[in-house]
C-alpha positions as CSV (number, residue, x, y, z in Angstrom):
1,M,14.8,-5.0,-48.8
2,T,17.3,-7.5,-47.3
3,C,16.2,-10.2,-49.8
4,V,16.5,-7.7,-52.7
5,L,20.0,-6.7,-51.7
6,T,21.0,-10.3,-51.3
7,A,19.8,-11.1,-54.8
8,A,21.6,-8.1,-56.2
9,A,24.8,-9.1,-54.4
10,V,24.6,-12.6,-55.8
11,W,24.2,-11.2,-59.3
12,T,27.0,-8.7,-58.9
13,L,29.5,-11.1,-57.3
14,G,28.7,-13.8,-59.9
15,D,28.6,-11.5,-62.9
16,V,31.2,-13.6,-64.7
17,Y,29.4,-16.8,-64.1
18,F,26.0,-15.4,-65.1
19,A,27.5,-14.0,-68.3
20,L,28.3,-17.5,-69.5
21,P,25.8,-19.3,-71.8
22,P,23.8,-21.9,-69.8
23,S,25.4,-24.7,-71.7
24,R,28.9,-23.7,-70.4
25,R,28.0,-23.0,-66.8
26,P,28.3,-26.6,-65.5
27,W,32.1,-26.5,-66.1
28,A,32.5,-23.1,-64.4
29,T,34.1,-23.0,-60.9
30,L,31.1,-21.1,-59.4
31,H,28.5,-23.5,-60.8
32,A,28.6,-25.6,-57.6
33,T,27.7,-22.5,-55.6
34,L,25.6,-20.2,-57.8
35,G,23.9,-22.7,-60.1
36,S,20.2,-23.3,-59.4
37,G,21.2,-26.6,-57.9
38,G,24.3,-25.3,-56.2
39,S,24.7,-24.8,-52.5
40,L,23.8,-21.1,-52.5
41,G,21.5,-21.2,-55.5
42,H,19.4,-24.0,-54.0
43,L,19.2,-22.1,-50.7
44,L,18.0,-19.0,-52.5
45,G,15.2,-21.0,-54.2
46,I,14.1,-22.4,-50.9
47,A,14.1,-19.0,-49.2
48,G,12.2,-17.3,-52.1
49,S,9.6,-20.1,-52.3
50,A,9.1,-19.9,-48.5
51,L,8.5,-16.2,-48.7
52,M,5.9,-16.7,-51.4
53,V,4.0,-19.2,-49.3
54,L,4.2,-17.0,-46.2
55,N,2.6,-14.3,-48.3
56,L,-0.7,-16.2,-47.9
57,L,-0.7,-15.2,-44.2
58,Y,-1.9,-11.7,-45.3
59,L,-5.1,-13.3,-46.7
60,V,-5.7,-15.1,-43.4
61,R,-5.3,-11.8,-41.5
62,R,-7.6,-9.9,-43.9
63,R,-10.4,-12.5,-43.9
64,W,-10.4,-13.6,-40.3
65,A,-11.5,-10.9,-37.8
66,R,-10.5,-13.2,-34.9
67,V,-6.8,-12.8,-35.7
68,G,-7.0,-9.0,-35.7
69,R,-5.1,-8.9,-32.4
70,L,-2.0,-10.1,-34.3
71,G,-1.5,-6.6,-35.6
72,P,-3.1,-3.9,-37.8
73,L,-3.9,-4.7,-41.4
74,S,-1.6,-2.0,-42.6
75,T,1.4,-3.8,-41.0
76,W,0.4,-7.1,-42.6
77,L,0.1,-5.4,-46.0
78,T,3.6,-4.0,-45.6
79,F,4.8,-7.5,-44.9
80,H,2.8,-8.9,-47.9
81,V,4.5,-6.4,-50.3
82,A,8.0,-6.9,-48.8
83,A,7.7,-10.7,-48.9
84,G,6.4,-10.7,-52.4
85,V,9.2,-8.5,-53.8
86,G,11.9,-10.3,-51.8
87,G,10.6,-13.7,-52.8
88,V,10.6,-12.9,-56.5
89,A,14.1,-11.4,-56.2
90,L,15.5,-14.5,-54.5
91,V,13.8,-16.7,-57.1
92,L,15.3,-14.8,-60.0
93,A,18.7,-15.2,-58.3
94,H,18.0,-18.9,-57.9
95,T,17.3,-19.4,-61.6
96,A,20.7,-17.9,-62.4
97,G,19.1,-16.7,-65.7
98,D,18.7,-20.3,-66.9
99,F,15.1,-21.0,-67.9
100,G,15.8,-24.2,-69.8
101,N,13.5,-26.4,-67.7
102,P,9.8,-25.7,-68.8
103,V,8.4,-26.1,-65.3
104,A,11.0,-23.7,-63.8
105,R,10.4,-21.3,-66.6
106,W,6.6,-21.1,-66.1
107,C,7.2,-20.8,-62.3
108,T,9.4,-17.8,-62.9
109,I,7.0,-16.2,-65.3
110,A,4.1,-16.7,-62.8
111,A,6.3,-15.1,-60.1
112,L,6.9,-12.1,-62.3
113,V,3.1,-11.8,-63.1
114,V,2.3,-12.0,-59.4
115,L,4.9,-9.2,-58.8
116,I,3.5,-7.0,-61.5
117,T,-0.2,-7.5,-60.6
118,G,0.7,-7.0,-56.9
119,G,2.6,-3.8,-57.6
120,L,-0.3,-2.4,-59.6
121,G,-2.8,-3.6,-57.1
122,R,-0.9,-1.8,-54.3
123,W,-1.0,1.4,-56.3
124,I,-4.8,1.0,-56.8
125,Y,-5.2,0.1,-53.1
126,G,-3.6,3.4,-52.2
127,Q,-6.4,5.3,-54.0
128,V,-8.9,4.0,-51.4
129,A,-9.2,5.9,-48.2
130,H,-8.3,3.8,-45.1
131,G,-8.5,4.2,-41.3
132,A,-5.7,4.3,-38.9
133,H,-5.4,0.5,-38.8
134,G,-5.6,0.0,-42.5
135,D,-9.3,-0.9,-42.8
136,E,-11.2,0.7,-45.7
137,A,-13.0,3.8,-44.6
138,A,-16.8,4.2,-45.1
139,E,-18.0,7.0,-47.3
140,A,-20.2,8.3,-44.4
141,D,-17.2,8.5,-42.2
142,L,-15.3,10.5,-44.9
143,V,-18.2,12.9,-45.2
144,R,-18.4,13.3,-41.4
145,R,-14.6,14.1,-41.2
146,M,-15.1,16.6,-44.1
147,R,-17.7,18.5,-42.1
148,A,-15.6,18.3,-39.0
149,A,-12.7,19.9,-40.8
150,L,-14.8,22.9,-41.8
151,A,-16.2,23.2,-38.3
152,S,-12.8,23.1,-36.7
153,V,-11.9,26.7,-37.4
154,D,-13.0,29.8,-35.5
155,D,-16.5,31.0,-36.1
156,D,-15.4,34.1,-37.9
157,V,-13.2,32.1,-40.3
158,R,-15.7,29.3,-41.0
159,P,-17.7,31.2,-43.7
160,I,-14.4,31.9,-45.5
161,A,-13.4,28.2,-45.3
162,E,-16.9,27.1,-46.5
163,R,-16.7,29.6,-49.4
164,A,-13.2,28.3,-50.4
165,E,-14.3,24.7,-50.2
166,R,-17.3,25.3,-52.5
167,R,-15.0,26.9,-55.1
168,L,-12.5,24.0,-54.8
169,F,-15.4,21.5,-55.1
170,A,-16.1,22.8,-58.6
171,A,-12.6,21.7,-59.7
172,L,-13.0,18.1,-58.5
173,P,-13.4,15.3,-61.0
174,P,-16.8,13.6,-61.3
175,P,-17.7,10.8,-58.9
176,V,-16.2,7.4,-59.5
177,T,-18.9,4.7,-59.0
178,S,-17.7,1.7,-60.9
179,P,-14.5,-0.3,-61.6
180,V,-14.5,0.9,-65.2
181,A,-14.8,4.5,-64.1
182,A,-12.0,4.0,-61.6
183,M,-9.7,2.6,-64.4
184,R,-10.5,5.7,-66.5
185,A,-9.8,8.0,-63.6
186,L,-6.3,6.7,-62.9
187,P,-4.6,8.2,-66.0
188,L,-6.5,11.5,-65.6
189,A,-5.5,11.9,-61.9
190,P,-2.5,14.2,-62.7
191,F,-4.7,16.5,-64.9
192,Y,-7.3,16.9,-62.1
193,A,-4.6,17.4,-59.5
194,L,-3.1,20.2,-61.6
195,R,-6.6,21.7,-62.2
196,L,-7.2,21.7,-58.4
197,R,-3.9,23.3,-57.8
198,W,-4.7,26.1,-60.2
199,A,-8.2,26.5,-58.6
200,R,-6.6,26.8,-55.1
201,G,-4.3,29.5,-56.3
202,A,-7.2,31.5,-57.7
203,V,-9.2,31.0,-54.5
204,R,-6.3,32.1,-52.4
205,R,-5.8,35.3,-54.5
206,G,-9.5,36.1,-54.3
207,L,-9.7,35.6,-50.5
208,L,-6.5,37.7,-49.9
209,A,-8.2,40.6,-51.7
210,D,-10.9,40.7,-49.0
211,H,-9.4,39.1,-45.8
212,A,-6.3,39.2,-43.7
213,H,-3.5,36.7,-44.5
214,D,-3.9,34.8,-41.2
215,R,-7.6,34.2,-41.6
216,V,-7.1,33.1,-45.3
217,R,-4.4,30.7,-44.2
218,S,-6.6,29.1,-41.6
219,A,-9.6,29.0,-43.9
220,L,-7.6,27.4,-46.7
221,A,-6.1,24.8,-44.5
222,A,-9.6,23.7,-43.4
223,A,-10.9,23.9,-47.0
224,D,-7.9,21.8,-48.3
225,E,-8.6,19.1,-45.8
226,A,-12.3,19.1,-46.5
227,T,-11.8,19.0,-50.3
228,L,-9.4,16.1,-50.0
229,L,-11.9,14.2,-47.9
230,R,-14.7,15.0,-50.3
231,L,-12.5,13.8,-53.2
232,R,-11.8,10.5,-51.3
233,A,-15.5,10.1,-50.7
234,R,-16.5,10.6,-54.3
235,R,-13.9,8.0,-55.4
236,Q,-14.4,5.5,-52.6
237,Q,-17.1,3.4,-54.1
238,G,-15.5,2.9,-57.6
239,F,-12.0,2.2,-56.3
240,K,-13.2,-0.2,-53.6
241,Q,-14.9,-2.2,-56.4
242,L,-11.8,-2.0,-58.6
243,V,-9.6,-3.2,-55.7
244,G,-11.9,-6.2,-55.3
245,T,-11.7,-7.0,-59.0
246,W,-8.0,-6.6,-59.1
247,R,-7.6,-8.9,-56.1
248,G,-9.4,-11.6,-58.1
249,V,-6.8,-11.2,-60.9
250,H,-4.0,-11.3,-58.3
251,R,-5.4,-14.4,-56.7
252,V,-5.5,-16.3,-60.0
253,A,-1.9,-15.4,-60.7
254,T,-0.9,-16.5,-57.2
255,F,-2.7,-19.8,-57.7
256,V,-0.8,-20.4,-60.9
257,L,2.4,-19.5,-59.2
258,L,1.8,-21.9,-56.3
259,T,0.8,-24.7,-58.7
260,T,3.9,-24.3,-60.8
261,L,6.0,-24.0,-57.7
262,A,4.6,-27.3,-56.3
263,A,5.2,-28.9,-59.7
264,H,8.8,-27.6,-59.7
265,V,9.5,-29.0,-56.3
266,V,8.0,-32.4,-57.2
267,S,10.0,-32.5,-60.4
268,L,13.2,-31.6,-58.5
269,Y,12.9,-34.1,-55.6
270,L,10.9,-37.0,-57.1
271,V,11.8,-36.9,-60.8
272,G,15.3,-35.4,-60.5
273,A,14.7,-32.5,-63.0
274,V,16.4,-29.2,-62.2
């Protein structure tokens, strides 16, 4: 967030400079500061590039179990997202909107592609159930937790909760067992959420006609939790596969970004291009 605010402040304070055509900026007073090679602009480029490289630490944490003591995976994912967004924001501020140099232009395009694929990937990743430390939950564990939710209520309420869960189950979408099915399920999620909401209302009204309010409330709370866990279990396989596929796309975009970033640094310091 700090990096994004810094980039926004640079663009706001230098609005007059950034409004100039790139061909006229070298004669502007702020060019020595805000230009891509200026004192501040150059620093923004270094900071943004450093954040993008540091982003690779998330891959190290996710793949090497021996570094698990360095923190839960969920914390590292938060850092990964923050560093990616902040790095791209600083790079955009560094470019000053001037994409005349081909290497710098492709580097910026690659950074934006990484940002977009990362944002979509984070959304897809959120569709997969995870444990307390950010590790992907097993389907068997989700089923166990579903049964535990129904068994957590009093004995006299349990049949009501099981009855409610069976009726809510009928409103759930079909199982998601492949990446293609997961992609198809994403745009339909609001429809199924609305259908489940309507079904819950109908179940609640039906239970209230036969049982006391307190018992219905306890039963529905258990049924809601069990239904959510069942939904997660039915989607887990397909969305885990989709996350794996999407990670491959994101890795390719990241490789292109790092390659163009290295080419940009070489052209800047060895060839003298800006």
